[in-house]
C-alpha positions as CSV (number, residue, x, y, z in Angstrom):
1,X,0.2,0.0,0.2
2,X,1.5,3.7,-1.0
3,X,2.4,5.7,2.1
4,X,-0.6,7.8,2.9
5,X,0.1,11.6,3.8
6,X,-2.3,11.9,7.0
7,X,-2.2,12.3,10.7
8,X,-5.0,13.9,12.9
9,X,-4.7,16.7,16.1
10,X,-6.8,18.7,17.8
11,X,-10.4,20.8,17.9
12,X,-11.9,22.1,14.9
13,X,-14.1,25.0,14.4
14,X,-15.0,25.5,10.9
15,X,-13.1,23.9,7.5
16,X,-11.5,25.5,4.4
17,X,-10.4,23.4,1.2
18,X,-6.6,22.7,1.5
19,X,-4.8,23.6,-2.0
20,X,-1.9,21.3,-1.3
21,X,-3.1,18.1,-0.5
22,X,-6.9,18.5,-1.7
23,X,-7.7,17.0,2.0
24,X,-10.4,18.8,4.1
25,X,-8.5,21.6,6.4
26,X,-10.1,21.8,10.1
27,X,-8.9,24.5,12.0
28,X,-8.9,24.6,16.0
29,X,-10.3,27.6,17.7
30,X,-10.0,28.7,21.1
31,X,-13.9,27.8,21.8
32,X,-15.1,24.4,21.8
33,X,-16.7,22.9,19.0
34,X,-20.3,23.0,18.3
35,X,-21.2,19.8,16.9
36,X,-24.0,20.7,14.4
37,X,-21.7,23.6,13.2
38,X,-18.7,21.5,12.5
39,X,-20.8,18.7,10.3
40,X,-22.6,21.5,8.4
41,X,-19.6,23.2,7.5
42,X,-17.9,19.8,6.8
43,X,-20.4,18.2,4.2
44,X,-22.1,20.4,2.3
45,X,-22.6,21.3,-1.6
46,X,-19.1,22.7,-3.3
47,X,-16.9,21.2,-0.7
48,X,-14.3,18.6,-0.5
49,X,-16.2,16.1,2.1
50,X,-13.3,15.0,4.8
51,X,-12.8,11.3,2.9
52,X,-11.3,10.9,0.0
53,X,-10.7,7.9,-2.6
54,X,-9.6,7.5,-6.2
55,X,-11.7,6.5,-9.2
56,X,-11.1,5.2,-12.1
57,X,-7.5,6.4,-11.8
58,X,-8.6,9.9,-10.2
59,X,-8.4,11.4,-6.7
60,X,-11.7,12.1,-5.7
61,X,-11.0,16.0,-4.4
62,X,-10.1,16.4,-8.3
63,X,-13.9,15.7,-9.1
64,X,-16.5,15.1,-6.2
65,X,-17.1,19.0,-6.6
66,X,-18.8,18.2,-10.1
67,X,-20.9,14.9,-9.1
68,X,-24.4,15.4,-8.0
69,X,-24.9,16.2,-4.5
70,X,-28.1,16.1,-2.2
71,X,-28.5,16.0,1.4
72,X,-31.4,14.4,3.7
73,X,-31.6,16.0,8.1
74,X,-33.6,13.3,9.2
75,X,-33.5,15.3,12.3
76,X,-33.3,13.9,16.0
77,X,-33.7,10.5,15.4
78,X,-33.6,9.4,19.1
79,X,-32.5,11.5,22.2
80,X,-29.1,13.5,21.4
81,X,-29.0,11.5,18.0
82,X,-29.1,13.4,15.1
83,X,-28.9,12.3,11.4
84,X,-27.6,13.4,8.5
85,X,-27.4,11.8,5.2
86,X,-25.3,12.8,2.0
87,X,-25.5,11.6,-1.3
88,X,-22.8,12.5,-4.2
89,X,-22.9,10.6,-7.7
90,X,-21.6,10.6,-11.2
91,X,-24.3,11.4,-13.5
92,X,-21.9,9.4,-16.3
93,X,-20.8,6.3,-14.7
94,X,-24.1,6.5,-12.0
95,X,-21.8,5.4,-9.2
96,X,-23.0,7.0,-6.1
97,X,-21.2,7.6,-2.8
98,X,-23.8,8.2,0.3
99,X,-22.0,8.9,3.5
100,X,-24.7,8.4,6.9
101,X,-23.6,10.7,9.9
102,X,-24.4,10.9,13.2
103,X,-23.6,13.2,15.6
104,X,-24.4,13.5,19.2
105,X,-24.3,17.1,20.6
106,X,-24.2,16.3,24.4
107,X,-21.1,14.8,23.3
108,X,-19.2,16.7,21.0
109,X,-19.2,13.5,18.8
110,X,-19.7,12.6,15.2
111,X,-19.4,9.1,13.4
112,X,-19.7,8.3,9.8
113,X,-19.6,5.4,7.6
114,X,-19.5,5.7,3.5
115,X,-21.5,3.5,1.3
116,X,-20.5,2.9,-2.8
117,X,-23.4,1.8,-4.8
118,X,-23.1,0.9,-9.2
119,X,-26.1,2.5,-10.3
120,X,-25.4,1.0,-13.5
121,X,-26.4,-2.1,-16.0
122,X,-22.4,-2.3,-16.3
123,X,-19.4,-2.9,-13.9
124,X,-18.5,0.7,-12.5
125,X,-14.4,1.6,-13.0
126,X,-12.3,0.7,-10.3
127,X,-12.5,2.1,-6.2
128,X,-9.6,2.2,-4.1
129,X,-7.2,3.9,-2.0
130,X,-10.9,4.3,0.2
131,X,-9.6,6.9,3.4
132,X,-13.1,7.0,5.3
133,X,-11.4,10.3,6.7
134,X,-8.9,12.1,4.9
135,X,-8.2,15.9,7.0
136,X,-5.8,18.2,7.8
137,X,-5.6,19.7,11.1
138,X,-3.8,23.2,11.9
139,X,-3.5,24.1,15.4
140,X,-2.0,26.9,17.8
141,X,0.2,24.7,20.0
142,X,3.1,23.2,18.6
143,X,3.1,20.0,20.8
144,X,0.7,17.2,19.9
145,X,0.7,13.9,21.0
146,X,-1.4,10.6,20.1
147,X,-2.1,8.8,22.8
148,X,-2.8,4.8,22.2
149,X,-2.6,1.5,23.0
150,X,-0.9,-2.2,22.7
151,X,-3.9,-4.8,20.7
152,X,-3.3,-8.4,22.6
153,X,-0.6,-10.2,21.4
154,X,-1.5,-12.5,24.9
155,X,1.2,-11.1,27.2
156,X,1.4,-8.4,30.4
157,X,1.5,-5.6,27.9
158,X,-1.6,-6.2,25.9
159,X,-3.9,-2.9,25.6
160,X,-0.5,-1.3,27.0
161,X,-0.8,2.4,26.7
162,X,1.3,3.9,24.4
163,X,2.2,7.9,23.6
164,X,3.7,9.3,20.6
165,X,5.0,13.3,20.5
166,X,5.2,13.7,16.8
167,X,7.6,15.8,15.3
168,X,7.9,18.1,11.8
169,X,8.0,15.2,8.8
170,X,7.0,12.0,11.0
171,X,4.7,9.5,9.7
172,X,3.6,6.9,11.9
173,X,0.7,4.5,10.9
174,X,-0.7,1.5,13.1
175,X,-2.4,-1.6,11.4
176,X,-3.7,-4.8,13.1
177,X,-2.5,-8.1,11.6
178,X,-4.0,-11.2,10.4
179,X,-7.4,-9.9,10.0
180,X,-9.1,-9.5,13.4
181,X,-9.7,-5.6,14.7
182,X,-7.4,-5.6,17.6
183,X,-4.6,-8.4,16.9
184,X,-1.5,-6.4,17.8
185,X,-2.7,-2.9,17.6
186,X,-6.0,-1.1,18.8
187,X,-8.0,1.4,16.9
188,X,-8.6,3.8,19.7
189,X,-6.9,7.3,20.2
190,X,-6.2,10.1,21.8
191,X,-4.9,13.0,20.1
192,X,-4.0,15.9,22.0
193,X,-2.3,19.6,21.9
194,X,-0.5,21.7,24.0
195,X,-3.3,23.6,24.0
196,X,-5.7,22.0,26.1
197,X,-7.6,20.9,22.9
198,X,-7.7,17.6,21.3
199,X,-10.1,14.7,20.0
200,X,-10.8,10.9,20.4
201,X,-10.6,8.9,17.4
202,X,-12.0,5.6,16.8
203,X,-12.0,3.1,13.7
204,X,-14.9,1.1,13.4
205,X,-13.9,-2.3,11.0
206,X,-13.9,-5.8,12.6
207,X,-11.3,-6.3,10.2
208,X,-8.0,-5.0,8.6
209,X,-8.1,-1.1,9.0
210,X,-5.1,1.2,8.8
211,X,-4.5,4.2,10.2
212,X,-1.7,7.0,9.4
213,X,-0.9,10.3,11.4
214,X,1.5,12.8,9.8
215,X,2.9,15.6,11.2
216,X,3.3,18.1,8.3
217,X,4.6,20.9,9.8
218,X,5.4,23.2,13.1
219,X,1.2,23.8,12.9
220,X,-0.1,21.6,10.6
221,X,-1.2,17.5,11.1
222,X,-2.8,15.2,9.0
223,X,-4.4,12.0,9.2
224,X,-6.2,8.8,7.1
225,X,-7.8,5.5,7.8
226,X,-9.8,3.2,6.2
227,X,-9.5,-0.6,4.7
228,X,-6.0,-1.3,4.5
229,X,-6.9,-3.6,0.8
230,X,-9.2,-2.2,-1.1
231,X,-9.4,-1.9,-5.0
232,X,-12.0,-2.8,-6.7
233,X,-14.5,-2.8,-9.5
234,X,-18.3,-3.1,-8.7
235,X,-20.8,-5.1,-10.3
236,X,-24.2,-3.8,-11.5
237,X,-26.1,-2.5,-9.0
238,X,-23.5,-3.7,-6.5
239,X,-23.1,-1.8,-3.2
240,X,-20.8,-2.0,-0.5
241,X,-19.7,-0.2,3.1
242,X,-16.5,0.9,4.2
243,X,-15.0,0.9,7.9
244,X,-17.3,3.7,10.1
245,X,-15.0,6.8,11.7
246,X,-15.6,8.4,15.1
247,X,-14.6,11.5,16.3
248,X,-15.5,13.1,19.9
249,X,-13.6,16.3,20.6
250,X,-12.8,17.5,24.3
251,X,-11.2,20.7,25.8
252,X,-9.1,21.3,29.0
253,X,-5.9,20.8,31.0
254,X,-6.8,16.8,31.7
255,X,-6.6,14.9,28.2
256,X,-8.8,12.3,30.7
257,X,-11.0,14.7,30.1
258,X,-11.6,13.2,26.7
259,X,-10.9,9.5,27.7
260,X,-13.7,9.6,30.1
261,X,-16.5,11.6,27.4
262,X,-15.5,9.0,25.3
263,X,-16.0,5.9,28.0
264,X,-19.6,7.5,28.3
265,X,-20.5,7.8,25.0
266,X,-20.0,4.5,24.8
267,X,-21.8,3.3,27.5
268,X,-24.5,5.5,26.7
269,X,-25.0,5.6,23.1
270,X,-23.1,2.8,21.4
271,X,-23.7,-0.2,23.5
272,X,-26.1,-2.3,23.1
273,X,-29.7,-1.7,24.9
274,X,-32.1,-3.9,26.6
275,X,-35.5,-2.7,27.6
276,X,-33.8,0.9,26.6
277,X,-31.0,0.8,29.0
278,X,-27.4,0.0,28.4
279,X,-26.7,-3.5,28.9
280,X,-24.7,-4.1,31.9
281,X,-22.4,-7.1,31.4
282,X,-22.7,-9.8,34.2
283,X,-20.7,-11.8,36.5
284,X,-20.5,-15.2,35.2
285,X,-19.2,-18.6,36.8
286,X,-18.3,-21.7,35.1
287,X,-18.6,-25.5,35.7
288,X,-15.2,-26.0,37.2
289,X,-13.2,-25.0,34.0
290,X,-11.5,-28.1,32.5
291,X,-12.1,-30.3,34.9
292,X,-11.1,-33.5,35.0
293,X,-7.6,-34.1,33.5
294,X,-6.9,-34.9,30.9
295,X,-10.5,-33.4,29.6
296,X,-9.4,-29.5,28.5
297,X,-12.4,-27.0,28.7
298,X,-15.7,-28.7,29.4
299,X,-15.3,-31.9,27.1
300,X,-16.4,-33.9,30.0
301,X,-18.7,-31.9,31.9
302,X,-22.1,-33.7,32.2
303,X,-25.7,-32.6,32.2
304,X,-25.3,-34.6,36.7
305,X,-22.0,-32.3,37.4
306,X,-23.5,-29.3,35.8
307,X,-26.8,-29.4,38.1
308,X,-24.7,-30.7,40.9
309,X,-22.6,-27.7,40.6
310,X,-25.6,-25.2,40.0
311,X,-27.1,-26.8,43.3
312,X,-23.5,-26.0,44.8
313,X,-23.4,-22.6,44.1
314,X,-26.9,-21.8,45.4
315,X,-25.9,-23.7,48.7
316,X,-23.1,-21.5,49.1
317,X,-24.9,-18.2,48.1
318,X,-22.6,-17.8,45.7
319,X,-24.9,-17.8,42.4
320,X,-24.0,-15.3,39.4
321,X,-25.6,-13.2,37.4
322,X,-24.5,-15.6,34.6
323,X,-24.0,-19.5,34.2
324,X,-21.5,-20.0,31.5
325,X,-20.6,-22.6,29.2
326,X,-17.7,-22.8,27.1
327,X,-16.1,-25.1,25.1
328,X,-16.6,-28.9,24.7
329,X,-20.1,-29.8,24.9
330,X,-20.6,-30.7,21.7
331,X,-20.1,-34.1,20.1
332,X,-16.5,-35.4,19.5
333,X,-15.0,-32.9,21.6
334,X,-14.3,-35.3,24.5
335,X,-12.3,-38.2,22.7
336,X,-8.9,-38.1,23.7
337,X,-8.2,-41.4,23.1
338,X,-8.3,-40.0,19.5
339,X,-6.6,-36.8,20.0
340,X,-10.0,-35.1,20.2
341,X,-10.8,-32.3,21.9
342,X,-12.4,-28.6,22.1
343,X,-10.4,-27.3,19.8
344,X,-10.0,-29.8,16.7
345,X,-13.9,-30.7,16.7
346,X,-15.3,-27.3,15.9
347,X,-17.9,-27.5,13.4
348,X,-19.8,-30.3,15.2
349,X,-22.5,-28.1,16.5
350,X,-24.5,-30.9,17.9
351,X,-25.2,-31.6,22.0
352,X,-23.3,-34.8,22.4
353,X,-26.4,-36.9,24.0
354,X,-24.0,-39.2,25.9
355,X,-23.5,-36.4,28.2
356,X,-26.1,-34.4,27.9
357,X,-29.4,-36.8,27.3
358,X,-32.3,-33.7,26.9
359,X,-29.8,-31.9,25.2
360,X,-28.7,-28.7,27.4
361,X,-32.5,-27.7,28.4
362,X,-32.0,-29.1,31.4
363,X,-29.3,-26.9,32.2
364,X,-30.7,-23.6,31.0
365,X,-34.0,-24.9,33.4
366,X,-31.7,-25.4,36.6
367,X,-30.0,-22.3,35.9
368,X,-33.4,-20.0,35.5
369,X,-34.7,-21.8,38.4
370,X,-32.2,-20.1,40.5
371,X,-32.5,-16.5,38.7
372,X,-29.5,-16.5,36.7
373,X,-29.1,-16.4,33.5
374,X,-27.8,-19.2,30.7
375,X,-24.8,-18.0,28.4
376,X,-23.0,-20.7,25.9
377,X,-20.1,-20.9,23.6
378,X,-20.2,-21.3,19.7
379,X,-17.6,-20.6,16.7
380,X,-19.1,-20.4,13.9
381,X,-16.5,-19.5,11.6
382,X,-13.5,-21.9,12.2
383,X,-15.0,-25.2,10.7
384,X,-12.5,-28.1,10.7
385,X,-12.7,-29.7,7.6
386,X,-13.4,-33.1,8.8
387,X,-16.2,-32.1,11.1
388,X,-20.2,-32.2,10.5
389,X,-20.3,-29.1,8.8
390,X,-17.2,-29.1,7.1
391,X,-18.5,-32.4,5.1
392,X,-22.3,-31.7,4.9
393,X,-22.2,-27.6,4.9
394,X,-19.0,-27.6,2.2
395,X,-20.8,-25.0,-0.2
396,X,-20.8,-22.3,2.5
397,X,-17.1,-23.0,3.1
398,X,-13.8,-20.4,2.1
399,X,-10.4,-22.9,2.1
400,X,-6.8,-21.6,2.6
401,X,-3.7,-23.2,1.5
402,X,-2.4,-25.4,4.1
403,X,-4.9,-25.1,6.7
404,X,-6.8,-28.1,8.2
405,X,-10.1,-25.3,8.7
406,X,-12.7,-23.9,6.5
407,X,-14.0,-20.4,6.7
408,X,-18.0,-20.1,7.4
409,X,-18.3,-17.4,4.9
410,X,-20.2,-15.0,6.1
411,X,-20.6,-12.8,2.7
412,X,-22.6,-15.6,0.9
413,X,-26.3,-14.5,1.6
414,X,-27.9,-18.3,1.6
415,X,-24.9,-19.4,4.1
416,X,-25.5,-16.5,6.6
417,X,-29.2,-17.1,6.7
418,X,-29.2,-20.9,7.4
419,X,-26.4,-19.3,10.4
420,X,-28.7,-17.1,11.5
421,X,-31.8,-19.6,11.5
422,X,-29.6,-22.3,12.9
423,X,-28.3,-20.3,16.2
424,X,-31.2,-19.1,16.7
425,X,-33.2,-22.3,16.8
426,X,-30.6,-23.6,18.9
427,X,-30.5,-20.8,21.6
428,X,-34.7,-20.9,21.9
429,X,-34.1,-24.6,22.0
430,X,-31.9,-25.2,24.7
431,X,-32.9,-22.3,26.3
432,X,-29.5,-20.3,25.9
433,X,-30.1,-16.4,27.1
434,X,-26.7,-14.9,26.4
435,X,-24.7,-15.9,23.1
436,X,-21.0,-16.5,23.3
437,X,-18.6,-16.0,19.6
438,X,-15.0,-17.2,19.8
439,X,-12.5,-17.0,16.4
440,X,-9.6,-18.6,16.7
441,X,-7.9,-18.5,13.3
442,X,-6.4,-15.9,11.3
443,X,-8.4,-15.1,8.6
444,X,-7.5,-12.4,6.4
445,X,-5.1,-15.2,4.3
446,X,-9.1,-17.0,3.1
447,X,-9.8,-13.6,1.4
448,X,-6.9,-12.9,-0.1
449,X,-7.3,-16.3,-1.8
450,X,-10.7,-16.5,-2.6
451,X,-11.1,-13.2,-4.3
452,X,-12.0,-12.7,-7.6
453,X,-9.6,-10.8,-10.1
454,X,-9.8,-6.9,-9.9
455,X,-12.1,-7.4,-6.7
456,X,-9.0,-6.9,-4.1
457,X,-11.2,-6.5,-0.3
458,X,-15.0,-7.9,-1.7
459,X,-14.6,-10.9,0.2
460,X,-13.5,-9.1,3.6
461,X,-16.4,-6.5,3.0
462,X,-18.9,-9.3,3.0
463,X,-17.9,-10.6,6.0
464,X,-17.5,-8.4,7.6
465,X,-20.6,-6.9,6.6
466,X,-22.0,-10.6,7.9
467,X,-20.9,-10.5,10.9
468,X,-22.8,-7.3,12.0
469,X,-25.8,-8.7,9.9
470,X,-25.2,-12.3,12.1
471,X,-25.0,-10.4,15.4
472,X,-27.7,-7.9,14.5
473,X,-29.7,-10.8,14.1
474,X,-29.0,-12.6,17.9
475,X,-30.0,-9.2,19.2
476,X,-33.0,-8.6,17.2
477,X,-34.6,-11.6,17.9
478,X,-33.0,-12.3,21.5
479,X,-33.8,-8.9,22.8
480,X,-33.0,-9.5,26.4
481,X,-29.2,-11.0,24.8
482,X,-26.2,-9.8,25.0
483,X,-23.0,-10.7,22.6
484,X,-19.6,-11.7,24.1
485,X,-17.0,-11.4,21.6
486,X,-14.1,-13.2,22.4
487,X,-11.7,-14.1,19.6
488,X,-8.8,-15.3,21.1
489,X,-9.4,-13.7,23.9
490,X,-10.1,-9.6,22.4
491,X,-9.0,-9.6,19.2
492,X,-11.6,-8.5,17.5
493,X,-12.3,-5.1,19.4
494,X,-13.3,-2.3,17.7
495,X,-16.0,0.9,17.2
496,X,-18.0,-1.4,15.5
497,X,-18.1,-4.3,17.5
498,X,-18.5,-3.0,20.6
499,X,-22.1,-1.5,18.8
500,X,-22.8,-5.3,19.2
501,X,-20.8,-6.8,21.8
502,X,-18.6,-6.6,24.3
503,X,-15.1,-9.0,25.0
504,X,-15.8,-10.7,28.3
505,X,-12.5,-12.8,27.9
506,X,-10.7,-9.8,26.8
507,X,-7.1,-11.8,26.1
508,X,-6.1,-15.4,26.5
509,X,-2.7,-13.9,28.4
510,X,-2.0,-16.9,31.2
511,X,-5.5,-17.5,32.8
512,X,-5.5,-15.8,36.1
513,X,-1.8,-14.1,36.3
514,X,-2.5,-11.3,38.4
515,X,0.3,-8.3,37.3
516,X,-0.7,-9.0,33.8
517,X,-5.0,-8.2,34.1
518,X,-4.0,-5.6,36.7
519,X,-2.3,-3.7,33.5
520,X,-5.0,-4.9,31.3
521,X,-7.4,-3.4,33.5
522,X,-5.4,-0.2,33.2
523,X,-4.7,0.1,30.0
524,X,-8.0,-0.6,28.3
525,X,-10.0,1.7,30.6
526,X,-8.5,4.7,29.1
527,X,-11.0,4.0,26.0
528,X,-13.5,0.8,26.7
529,X,-15.6,0.3,30.6
530,X,-17.2,-2.2,28.9
531,X,-14.5,-5.6,28.9
532,X,-14.2,-8.2,31.4
533,X,-11.9,-11.3,32.4
534,X,-11.7,-14.0,34.4
535,X,-10.4,-14.3,38.2
536,X,-8.9,-18.2,39.4
537,X,-8.3,-17.2,43.1
538,X,-9.7,-15.4,46.0
539,X,-6.9,-14.1,47.3
540,X,-7.0,-10.3,47.6
541,X,-3.9,-9.3,45.7
542,X,-4.9,-11.6,42.2
543,X,-9.0,-11.2,42.8
544,X,-8.9,-7.3,42.6
545,X,-6.7,-7.6,39.6
546,X,-9.6,-9.2,37.5
547,X,-12.1,-6.0,38.6
548,X,-14.2,-4.1,36.3
549,X,-18.0,-3.9,35.0
550,X,-17.5,-8.2,34.3
551,X,-16.1,-10.6,35.4
552,X,-15.8,-15.0,35.4
553,X,-15.3,-16.4,38.5
554,X,-13.2,-19.6,37.3
555,X,-12.9,-20.8,41.0
556,X,-12.9,-24.8,42.0
557,X,-15.7,-24.5,43.9
558,X,-15.3,-28.5,44.5
559,X,-12.0,-28.5,46.0
560,X,-11.2,-28.5,49.4
561,X,-8.9,-26.0,49.7
562,X,-11.2,-23.3,48.2
563,X,-12.7,-21.1,50.8
564,X,-16.4,-20.4,50.2
565,X,-16.3,-17.8,52.5
566,X,-13.6,-15.4,51.4
567,X,-15.6,-16.4,47.7
568,X,-18.7,-14.6,49.4
569,X,-16.0,-12.1,50.2
570,X,-14.9,-11.4,47.2
571,X,-18.0,-11.6,44.9
572,X,-19.5,-8.8,47.7
573,X,-17.0,-6.5,46.9
574,X,-17.1,-7.0,43.4
575,X,-21.0,-6.2,43.4
576,X,-19.9,-3.2,45.1
577,X,-17.2,-1.8,43.3
578,X,-18.4,-2.5,39.7
579,X,-20.6,0.5,39.0
580,X,-17.9,2.4,39.4
581,X,-16.2,1.0,36.5
582,X,-18.9,2.7,34.6
583,X,-17.9,6.0,35.4
584,X,-14.9,8.5,35.4
585,X,-11.5,6.5,35.3
586,X,-8.0,8.4,36.0
587,X,-4.9,6.5,36.4
588,X,-2.8,7.4,39.3
589,X,0.3,5.7,38.6
590,X,2.7,6.2,35.6
591,X,2.4,3.3,32.4
592,X,6.2,3.5,31.1
593,X,6.9,0.5,33.0
594,X,3.6,-0.9,34.2
595,X,4.3,-5.0,33.6
596,X,7.6,-5.0,36.3
597,X,7.3,-6.9,39.3
598,X,8.5,-3.9,41.5
599,X,6.0,-1.4,41.1
600,X,3.2,0.1,42.9
601,X,-0.1,0.3,39.9
602,X,-2.7,2.2,40.9
603,X,-6.2,3.8,39.7
604,X,-9.1,6.3,40.7
605,X,-12.9,5.9,39.7
606,X,-14.4,8.5,40.5
607,X,-18.7,9.1,40.3
608,X,-19.4,13.2,39.2
609,X,-23.5,12.5,39.9
610,X,-22.7,12.1,44.2
611,X,-19.2,13.2,44.7
612,X,-17.9,9.7,46.0
613,X,-15.2,7.4,44.4
614,X,-12.9,4.4,44.7
615,X,-8.7,4.1,44.7
616,X,-7.4,0.6,43.8
617,X,-3.8,0.6,44.8
618,X,-1.4,-2.7,44.1
619,X,2.3,-2.8,45.5
620,X,3.7,-5.9,43.4
621,X,6.0,-8.2,45.0
622,X,9.9,-6.4,44.2
623,X,8.3,-2.9,44.8
624,X,10.8,-1.8,47.8
625,X,8.3,1.0,48.6
626,X,6.1,0.8,51.3
627,X,4.5,4.3,50.5
628,X,3.6,6.0,47.5
629,X,1.5,9.3,47.2
630,X,-0.9,10.0,44.3
631,X,-2.9,13.0,43.2
632,X,-7.0,12.3,42.9
633,X,-8.7,14.0,40.4
634,X,-12.6,14.9,39.8
635,X,-12.8,15.5,43.5
636,X,-13.9,19.2,45.0
637,X,-11.8,21.1,46.5
638,X,-14.2,23.4,48.4
639,X,-15.5,19.7,49.9
640,X,-14.6,17.1,52.8
641,X,-14.3,13.6,52.4
642,X,-14.5,10.8,54.3
643,X,-11.8,8.4,52.9
644,X,-12.4,4.8,54.5
645,X,-10.1,1.4,54.4
646,X,-11.9,-0.9,53.3
647,X,-9.7,-3.9,54.3
648,X,-9.3,-2.0,57.6
649,X,-12.1,-0.3,58.5
650,X,-9.6,2.7,59.3
651,X,-11.7,6.6,58.5
652,X,-9.9,10.0,58.1
653,X,-10.9,12.8,56.7
654,X,-9.2,15.1,53.7
655,X,-10.5,18.4,52.0
656,X,-10.7,18.0,48.3
657,X,-7.7,20.2,47.9
658,X,-5.9,17.7,50.1
659,X,-6.8,14.6,48.1
660,X,-5.9,16.5,45.1
661,X,-2.1,17.6,46.4
662,X,-1.5,14.2,47.4
663,X,-2.9,11.3,49.2
664,X,-0.6,8.8,51.0
665,X,-1.1,5.4,49.8
666,X,0.5,2.7,52.3
667,X,1.2,-1.1,52.1
668,X,3.6,-2.7,54.7
669,X,3.5,-6.2,52.8
670,X,4.8,-6.8,49.3
671,X,2.1,-8.4,46.6
672,X,-0.3,-6.4,48.2
673,X,-3.3,-4.7,47.8
674,X,-5.6,-1.4,48.7
675,X,-9.0,-0.5,47.9
676,X,-9.9,2.9,49.7
677,X,-13.3,4.3,48.9
678,X,-14.0,8.4,49.7
679,X,-17.3,10.0,50.1
680,X,-18.5,13.8,50.9
């Protein structure tokens, strides 16, 4: 792919056409952005829009103003959500570009997606280099900092926060690996300027996106983003969509203003809703994960054992919000003597009646009887070639060289419709409330090897469109359901996937290792509050490392070494703290070396509605320091607060000014943790 001349930077008030690059240019002013004016100024007749593409070998900025333009203002479609549709069409070739724009005045946020339609009766000229955003930003301050994070690469450093100070003439590009959107890259950013303004930027595409940033001079930065590989013609009456783009503008001395505004924006305007309210992702528990050896996952689970586990959780007053049945419930998954396991038998999506004579319905009935929900794991896209689906549904599969699995072709309309009905009927027949989807495979090679000549990118587009349609179907058919999005642990996290799902198992990094889990929580919360992870032990240091909006208790409740009183304590503590993870987040320690064992790691959760909050802190195994000093945010300097240590119940009073200037945290023991709460 050719280098793209683009990076992003600060707040915008009005725009002019750039005579140098043919880009839209936005200038940052001292006043805050009024998002409705920003939209109207950037999407209007006679202006170059804030996106670009090459059509028939020509750059869109050279001809887009000559195409027929129309706009449709749909107004306020929901509270604080406005929708405008802008259309450009070439009279000669009948190529039409539709930009669907939504903006949110309360959050100073805007998002858009492009759709290209060939309305002629012949193949279109080639469309390529589609930059869904292609903008140049001018600002007053010279210092521009790009804040971003790692994707997942199965390590302590998954979702590690990063920052890059861009220098004049410097270009920086980010893109994921292997066709999954957060595999070694993360499509969420914060661009901060030295003048106290900035904007959050997110890409919505569950395949291979790219974002490129370039500082062109001391006061000019440009950036662009889109699909990494797209060079195709469109057939007669064919339509394709692009990734979506989101910008949220912020102003203030602390860049966390932008991060916290984006967190609330994702909760209230992007997350799926149940009964009109944002989905609350659950506290879950398993059925004794991997028990007994040499079985793995749930390949040896039986109905009787599952029912006994449910009763055991009920007896010890540990009933979760969700009982989670993961991989291995299907036929052939437990043939250990034939080297069969959960992973190499996917595609046999039939309940193992030897272990579950009545299907999964007796388990779901028992789950519902104790007041919980039932969630079941599927991996429909990866189909082992010798499985039932691999043999019987070959027409729905894509193959790639050197692989042992097919890719279920979600871009095939017949296959997609079949899958929707199969999974929907299966959930209904077995009483399944929540749907968990995994995706343990590289996928970009399947798309690439099955492209038609001259149609690079079409396979990827159709698959991602199909994925969204499938999840939308599940959520529509089961309106009180939710989708848990795994993909080898957190490898499909992006703006569009978060509209439909959440990663309740956000990484496959060493299960339960607390230092990594602390770091993952710390890093992800800069951008996304709605994530979850697992915990295997009930000691405070390990358990608190998995705090968040969602958790799965992988406790071995049948083991004699387990303490149900400690589990009860953990459960109660999690439920008390969970609401704060839906509020404002502030890091209290540096993230430069956050994965090492010789530091403290601490963060703050603040609820502005009642001026209360929580401090979570860890002193790691090799840290030499018994005390550190942290400075809280969000508190009112005029108020006095009661600060309580949740382990000792010791209480002190501090003014808001004292908390902002420095709060001393003390942990005499290494490998220990601290929870402080505060209220007026």
